[in-house]
N, C-alpha and C positions, 0 to 999 in steps of 0.2 A: 503494500500500500504506500502512496506517496501524497503528501501534502506539502503545499508551498505558502510562503507568508512574506511580507516584507520585514525588515529590520529596522529598527528604530532609525538607524543612520543611512536608510536608503538602500541597503543591500538586500537581496534576496536570498533566502534559506529555503532548502529543500529537506524535508523529513522523510526520511525512509524506514520502514518497518521489515523487520525479517520476518514477521508473521507468527512469532512466539512470544505470547505475551503482551503483544501489542508493545514493544519496546520500539521508540524510536531513536534514530541518531540524525542529528542535524549537521547539513553541510553547507557551505556557502556557494553560491552561483552568481557568477559577475552578470551584471546587466549589459545588455548591448547598448553601447554609446551611440547616439545619433546626433549628427549636426544637421542642419537645415540652411538651405541657401535658396531665397525665393524673393522676387521682385516685388510682391504682394504682401504688405504685413498681414492682412486677413488670412491668406494663404498658411503664413507661417505660425499664425495663432491657432489656426484649426488644427494643422499637423502637430502641434505642440499638444492640444488638449486630447487628440486621438491616440498619439503615443504614450503621452504621459500617464495614460489610464492601465497601461499594461504593466505588469509586475516586473517583466523581463527585460523593459526598455527604459532607458533614461535619454532624454534631451539635454546634451551637454552645452549645445551653442546654436543660437537663431541670427542668420544674418540675409541682409539684403545685398542686391548687386552692388559694390562699389568698387572704388582702385584698391581699397585695403582690404578685401573680402578674403582673397586667397590666403594673405597673412594671418588674418583672423582665424580661418579654419585650422591653418598648419599649427596654430597654438593650442588648440584644444585637443583633447584626446577622445577623439572619436574612431568608432570602427565602420560606421557607416554614413556617408552623405546623402542627403535626399536633396535634390536640386530640381527645379523647375527651368522651362526653356521659354522664356519670355517673347520669342518670336524673332530675335536680332540674332545674329551668329555668335554662339557662345562656344565654339570648339577651341578658341584659344583660353577661354576659361577652364575647360576641362585638361586641357594641356598642362597647364600651369600647375593645376592641382593636382594632377598625376606626378609632377616634377616635385612639388613641395610635399607631398605624403604617398608615396606610391603604394602603401600596403592599404591604403583608405578606398573601400568599396561604395561604389556610387549607383544610386537609383535614382532615376531621371523621371521626372513628372511630364508627360506629354500631354497637349491639350487635344490631340487628334490622333489616330492610328496613322501616322505618317511614316510607310514603309521605307522612305528612301532616309529619312532622318533616323528611324530606329537602325538601318544597318549602318550608318555612318557613326553613330553614338557608340554601337557594339564596337565597331573596328577601333574607336578612341579608347576602349577599355571600361565602357559602363556596363556593369553587370546585372542591374535591374531596370525595368520601364514598367512604368503604371501610367494608365491614361487619366486625367483630370477628373473624370468622373466617375473613377472606379470607387467600388464599395469600401469601407473602412476595413473589412476583413482582408481586402485584396492588397491594400497600402500595408498594412501590419505583417501580413505574410510575406510580402517582398522584402520588408526589412530583415525577417527573420531568415529567410533563403539566403541572401546576399551576405549576410553576418556570417554564416558557415560556409562561404565559398560557392554556393549554389546560385544558377542562374535564375531570374525571374521576370516574366513577360505574356503579355496576353496571347493565347494561341494564335489568334489570325496574324500576330505578328511575328510568331515563331516561323510559319511558314515562309516568311520573306527571307529568312535566313537560309532554308533551303534551296529558294531560287537564286540568291545571290550566288551561293556555292556552286551551282549548276552553271551560271554564268562565267565566273572564274574559269570553270573548267574548259568552257567554250573560247576563253580569252586567251588560251597559250599561244603566244606568238607563232605564226606558220614560216617554216625555214623557206617554202618557195616565194613568199611575199617579200622575206627578207633580201633573197638572193636575186630574185627578178625585178622586184620596183624598189627594193632598197629602203624600205620602211622598217623602222625600228619597232621593238614591243610596245613602247607607248603609243607611238602614231599607229599601229595596227588596233591597240585599245580604242584610241579616238575612232577608228574607223567603223568598229563595230556598235558604237554610241551613236554615230551618225546615221548608222542603217537603222536604228531604232526611232529615228526620227527628233533626236534630241539636238536643242539649239546650241551654241557656244557657251551661253548662260548656264543651261543646265548640265551642260559637260563639266564645267569649272566648278559648280556645287558638287558634282557627283565624284570627281577625283581630287577634290579640294585644291583648286589651283586656282589662281587669277585668272579672270577673263581674257585677258591680253596675251597671256600665256598659251592658253587654248589655241587663240586666233594664230599666234606665231607657229604652233605645232602644225595647224591645217594649211597654213600657206606653204610650209616646208613641204609637208607630204604631198601637196598638189603638184608642186614643182620636181619632187623626185619621180612622182609617178607619171608625170606628164600628162596630168588631167586638168581638165578646163573647170571642174566643180566638184562639189561635195559627191553628188551622186555617181561622177562617174569614177572617182577614185574607189567607191564602194563596189561598183561592179568590176573594175579592175582586180580588187582584192579578192572577190568572188571568183573571178576566171582562174586566179592563182590557188584556189583551194581555202580561203579563208571562209571560216563557217559563219556567215552572215546570214 
């Protein structure tokens, strides 16, 4: 038999019984320390209330996005960081957090099931992803899962990872395209994205490059392949065996 309770100093104690004479032995269990990073103060307060009611979780810091946020997060002893995605590009924030605290596990709160964003943040090391309208139980379970090193994400977004891996397999550079057209692996990757109908801006977001860098890549590969436009270079690569 097992019983749990909070110590007066905020620690959690678990009582276990040997089943003989109902004798209990008390042992201490560390709480999951969670830091919050969210632009909206009301979201931070709501998450603090939700997580604070759990006997195995303690909120150790709550921060808004600011120039000092990463340093403030680095100073607290947190196991898990829950952060929202307020609409602007936060990839640089993610990278700075990972550099400052490599062991910190991150749960991202997304406002909608954006598959492209989901795949990108997973590539950046995010271990958990919950939607903004997720039930309380899902938020709490995500924290508990990532604290033990387990990933957590909505089922519909997990399918996006399988599609991403399948695309990566198809993105293996073609030897014949390299030999006959002179296109590098990166340039062949761009051809595949162009074949999917993506604009330079969308490709830049997909590959985390500057839009001007993508334009330069496209210009070089058109010149190398002797193509007049983007669609022609796709057709030339297809004729060389690239799976587009």
